[in-house]
N, C-alpha and C positions, 0 to 999 in steps of 0.2 A: 656787596652782599645784599639783597632786597630782601626788610622783612615787610610778609603777608600779614595783612589787615585784620583787624580783632573780629569775631563774631558779630553779627546784627543781632541782639537783643532780640527773644518772642516776646509778643507782647499778646493780649487775649483773643485779640484780632485774628491772630496766625491761629488760634487752636480750635476757633469753628472753622468746617466744614464750609466749602464754597455753597450756595443756596441751591444748585439743582442739584448736586450731589446730597443737601440734607434730603431735601423733599423727597429724589427718590428711594434713599435710604430707610425713609418713614414709612414710603407706602410698603415697600419691600416686609418693616416690618410685622404693618399691621396687619398683610396678607398671612406672613406664619401665625401671629398670637389668632387670628379666627381661625384660620384651619387647625390650631393645636386645641382650640374649646370647645369648637366641635365634635372635634375625634372623642373628646374628655365626657363633652355633654353624654353622645352618643352611647359610652362605656357607659354613662354615671347611669344612664337610661334601663339599660340594659340589665346591668346588677339590680337595678332596684324591681324592673320586671320579675326576673329569677329567684330577688328574696320574698317574693309579695306568691311568687307561687308555691315555694318551700313551705310557708308559712301558712298559706290555707290548706295545703295537702295535712301538714303536721296535726292542724286544728278538726281538721276531720277527721282523721285516727284514731284521735284523743275524744272528738264527742262520739264515735261509734263504740270503743271500748268505754267509755265512764259512762255513760248517759243508759237508764234502768229505760228495762221493755217498757212498752206502752202497751195498753189495752185495748180495742176497738171500741167506740160509745157502745155500739151494735151488737158485740160479742154478748153471747149466752152467760149468766150467771154458771161460775162451776158450781157443781156440784158438792152437798159436804161431807157428802159419804162416798168410798173414806180417804182417808187425807191423803197425801204424798207418800210413799214409800219408803219404809225406814230405811235407813244406810247400809243393813244389813241384808234386804233384799237384791239381787242381784238385778245389773241392771239391764242388762239384757234378757230379762226374766219380765220383773217388775212392771215396765208399760203396760205392756200387752197382756199381764194377770190382771189388773187394777184397772186397764180402761173397759175391760169385759166385766167387772167387776159392778163398776162403776153404770155401767149402760143396762146392765140387770137390775141395779139398784132403781134406777129411774123407772125402768119396766115394772117393776116389781112398785113401786109409789103410784103408777100411774095405772095399775092394776086397780090394787085397790080403795083410788080414787073413783072409781067407776064401777066401784062395787062387783069387781068381779076377784075375790080372792083364792080363789083355785087358781086362776093364770099366776096371781101374786105367790103364791105356795111352790108352785114349780122355780120360779126364777128367785125365792128365797134358801130353798133346798140346793140348787145350782152354786148359789154363792158360798153359800157350805162347805161345797166341794173344791171352790176352786179357794175358800182360805186357809184347806187342809192343806191342798197342792203349793199354797204361799210359804206353811211350817211356821213356827215359833214367831216370827217377823209380824204376822198377821192373825196371831192366834187371838190379839185382845179385842177383836171386831166380832168377834165367832159371837159372844152373847150376847151383842144388841142386835145381832141377825138371827139366833135360837128367840129371843123376844119377839121380831117383827114374824117371825116364823106361828110362832103362837096365840099370836093377835089374832093371822092367818085363819090358822085350824078351829080359833074358837068363833068367830062370823063363818065356818061354815057348820058347827054343831060337833067340833070332833074334838069335846075336851079330852079323851084319856089321850089323846095322842099331843095335845098343847102339855098337858102334863107332865110328859117324857120329856120335852122341848125341855120347859122351866125347872125338872130334875135333874139333868143334866148341867141347865145355868149355873143351879147353885151347887151343885160338884165341881164344875170346871173353875167356882170362884172362890172355892175354896182350897181348891186343890195350888191356884197359883198364888194364894196367900194374900188374898182381897177380901178378909173379912168385914169389911163394911162399903159398899162400893152402890153407885144408883143401879146399875143393873141386878142387882143381889138385890135391891130392895124389889123393885119393879117385878120380880121373879119373884118372891114371897105374895106379892100385893095379888099378881094374877092368880097365884095360887090358891089363896085365900078368897075371889073372887069365884073359882072352878066352887071350892066345897061349900060354897054355899049357895050355891047353885042345885049344887046335888043333897042341899040339906045338913050337912055338916058341920052344925055351926061352932062345935067346939076345934075342930083342927082350921076351919076356916079365922078362927078368932084367933088361935094360935098362929096362924099363920100372917094376919094383919098386926099385931103386936111385932113380931118381927120387923115386917115393913115399918113398922114406927120407929120402933129404934134406933134403925139403921138412919131413916130421913133424921130424927134428933143429931144422931153424932156428926153426920153429915153437915147440914143447915139449920137446926136448933130449933127449939120446940113451936116459935111461930111461925117455921114456914109453913107455905103452903100444904106440902106432899103431909109433913106432919101432923096440919090440922084437918087434911080430908084423913090421917089412917083414924084420927080419933073419934073422929062424929063415926067412920063406920064400923070401930070396936062399940060405940054406945050403942048405935042402933043396934048389934046384935045383941049386946045384955050379957048378966054374966052365965059364964061357962057350965056346964054341967059338972064338970069337973076338971079341974085345974090343967090350963093349958099348960104343953110341954112343947121342948123347940121341937117342932115338927123331921130337922136334918141332924144325926148322933146324942141320939139321947141316949146318956147312959146309965141314967137310973128309971129305964122302961121298962117294956118288956124284952125289948133288946137291943144292940145298936148295929145302924145300919154303917155297913162298909160300902165303901163303892172302888168299884174292880172295871177299870179298863184293860181289856182285853186285848186289844187289837193297837194301840200304846203302848202299854207296858210286861206284854208277854211277847214271845217267840215261840214259831212254828219247832215243832221237834219229833221226829220219828220214832226216837228210844220209849219202848215200852209202853205202845200207844193203841191200846184195843177200846173200842163203842159198841155198845150194843148196835143187832142190827135190825134194821127195821124189815119188817112183812110187808109184802106186796106194795115195795120200792118201787117199781115201773112195772106195769102191764104191755102185754105184747100183743101183737094185734097185727095178720096178716097185710093189713092195707097198709100203705106206705102214704105218709103224710105228703098234702098235699101242697107244702112251702118244702121240699127239698129241689136242690137244683140240681143236684151229680151223686149221682149211685156207682157204688166201685161195681170190676167186675164180676159177678157172681158166677162162683161154681156150683151150687145145691139149684136145685127146681123150688126149692121155696122159701120164702124168709119171714120173719119175723120182729116186726118195730118195735121199738118202743122212746121213750123218754125220761133220762135221769133229772131228777129235778136235786140241784147243787150249788150249795155257795149263794152268795149275796151281792154278786154282781148283776150286773143286764148284761143276757135276760134270765140266766141263773138256771139254764136248760142244758141239756147235751143229747142231742140225738144218735140215736144206737140202730144197728141192724144186725139180727143174728142170719149167716147163711147157714142156710141147713143144708149139707150134703148127704153123700153115700157112709163116709164116717160115721163114727161114731159120736163123738162133740162134731157141733157148731162152731164156725168160725165168725168172726166177733169183730164187728168197724162200729167206731164210737168218733163223734163229731170234735174232734178233740179243740181245734178253734172258734169252734160257734159260729161255720160259715156257712151252715145249711147243705155243705159236700162233704160224703164221706167220700169219697175218692180221695183226698188229700190228707189226709189223717199217718202217713206211715204203714198201710199194709194191714192185714189182719192178724186181728188179736189169736192165740191158739189156747184149747184149755190149758190151765198149770194146775190143779187139783184132782178133785174128788168129784161125782156127779155129772149130771150134761153136762156143765162148764163152770167153772171157780179161775180167775185169775185176778191180776194186781193190776190197776189200770191204775196212769200214772197222770194227774193230769195238770197245770200250771196254776201256781199258789196263784197267779194275780187275777185271773179269773174265778177263780170261786171265794177269796178273801182279800177284795183289791182295799178293803179298808186297811190291812196293814201293811202296804205300800212297798212289800219287802219282795224280790225274785225267791222262786224255789219252785216247791214240788207240793202235791196236793195226791197220795197217793189213796185209791178208798182198794178195798178185796170184793169184787163183783161173783154170786157166785145165784146158783139155781140147778134146780136136782128132784126127783121124784115126783112127787104133787104138785109142787110150785110151777117147775117147766108145767108139767102135764095143764096146771092151769092158766098155764100163759105170767108170769110170776118171775118178776128175778129180784134178788134183795144183795143189800151192799151194805158194810158197816168202814167209818174212817181207818186210819193207820197214821193219822194226825192229831197228835194234840197239842194245845200251848201251855207252857212253861213260864214259871215267874214266880213272884211271892206276894205276901198278901201282910201290912201289919196291925196286930189286935195288941192292943193295949200297949204300945209302944215296942213289940216287939214281930222282929220277921220270920214270916211262916214259909215255906215250899210251899206252892200251890201247883193246882193243871188243872186245866178245860180241855174235856174229852167232849163228842158225840156220845152222850150219855142217857140224853134224853131224846131230841130227835136229829135222825143223820139228816138234817141236811145243809151241812157246810155253815151251818148257820151257830158263833158259840156263846153268842148272848142268850138261848134258851136253853141251855145246859147244865144248869148248876156249877158247881164249883166242887175239888177236893181240896182241904187242906193238912198240911201233916203237923196234926196239932201235938203228936208225940215226937218229932223231931227223930224218927227214926230209921229215915230217906226212903221211906215208902207209902203207897197210898191204899186205904181201909177203905171199906163201907162203911164204917162208923164216923171216916172222918168227909163224908161225902153230904155237901148242903145242896139240895135239889131246890130249883128255883120256890120263892115266896117260904121255901124253909130255913131252921136257922141249926146252926152251932154252939155249942156251948163250951168253953175252958174257962179253967180255975173261976168257976160259979159267977161267967159273965155268958149272956147266952148273944152271936151274931148273925146279923139277918146281910147278905152280899147282894148288891144292886150294882148290874151289868150294865155300865154304858157304854154305846157304840162310840 
C-alpha cells in the first residue's frame, strides 16, 4: 500500500494575493469607500442645513416674543392726561372713551393757548360728561378737569360759575376721603383769588389759609406753593374778624351739608306732589317753523306750545292741542324730541276736569340724564277757565327724589320735590328732612334754597351739587 506524501507547508508568500488580483481589489475598495464618503458628506450637509433653518426660526420667534416694543423716533409724545385706563375699566369701552378724552384734552389746551377760553370750556364740559360715563374708575380725574374748567370760566369773567365748579371740587374731594390733596389746595387757592377780586378779604384770607395749610402738609413750609400762600396772606393783612373754615364750619351760623341728588337719591312716584307753575306754557295758533311733521288733525284749529322741562338737551318738548267740536281738545306731545308730533303714540285725551287735564309720561333719561337710570317722569298737565282763555297751560311733577342726609352723624330721611320751580331740575327746589323721624315730611321740615333747618340747637344749610 502506497502512502500519500505529507502536505506542503504554507509560507507568507502563499498568504498574499497575486499582484493583479491585489490591484483590482484595492481599486474596487477605494471606489466603495469614496462612494460611502460622498453619501455621508451629503447627509451631513443636509442635516446641518436643516439644523440651521430650525435654529433661525426658533431664534426669530423668541426675539418677537421677548423684544420690547419700540417707539419710532418721529412719533409724537403721548399726552400726559389722562393716564392709561385702570384695570376696572372694561377693555372694550375704555380705549374709545380715553381716546376721546385725550383728544378733547389736547383740544382744550390748544384753545387756551390761543386765548379761546369759551372753546376750551366746551371741551372741558364734554370731558366731565365722558368721565361720568367711565364711572368710579375715572372719577379721580374729575377734580383736575373741574379746576381747568374753573380757570376757563375765570378767563371769561364768569366768577360765580367758577365758584360753583370749585365748590364741587371741595365737596367731591371730601366725599372721597382726601382731606389734603393738591386738587383741594388749588380749589381753595382759586376761591381765595375770586373772593379777593370781589373785595371779600375775610373769606379770601380763610381760603388762602386753608390752601397754605394743605401745601405745608404735602410738601413742607419751605415749598414754593407754601411760600406763595404766605405772601398772599401777608398782602391781605389781618382779617376784620377771625377767619373760619369756609366749609363745614360747625361753630358758625350754620353747618354746610353737601347733597348730591342725582348720585345719592332715587326717583319715586309715591306721595310725590309738587307746586304747579302758573303760565308754564303759552299757546299760540301759529305752528313753530322747526316742526318737521304734524299729526292728522281732526279739528279746524290748533294751539301750539312748548314745555320747558328737565336738564337734558334741548330741555324742551313741543305740544299741540287739536281743538275739535268736542268739549275737550286732543293733545299731541313730542315725547322723543325729534320735532315730529306724529310718531309719539297718538293723541292724549282728557282725564280730568276743566277744559283739559291728563297725566303725561316722559322718559326719565330725557328729563334727568344725570341720574343715569331708566324710568318714567310723569307730570299732571291741565288748563281751564281763564287760563285756557288766555292761552296758558299749567303742570306739576309727579316725581320726587328720596334719600337720606346725615346731620351730626345721624341719618335722616330726605325728599326733594319740585317745590320751587317746576322745571325738572331738582337742584333749585330745596329739601325736606324728616327731623322728627315720624315717617312724613312737614312744612316745618322744609329748607328752601339758601335757607336753614335747625335741630338739636344746630343750624344746617343744604348745598345741592350736580
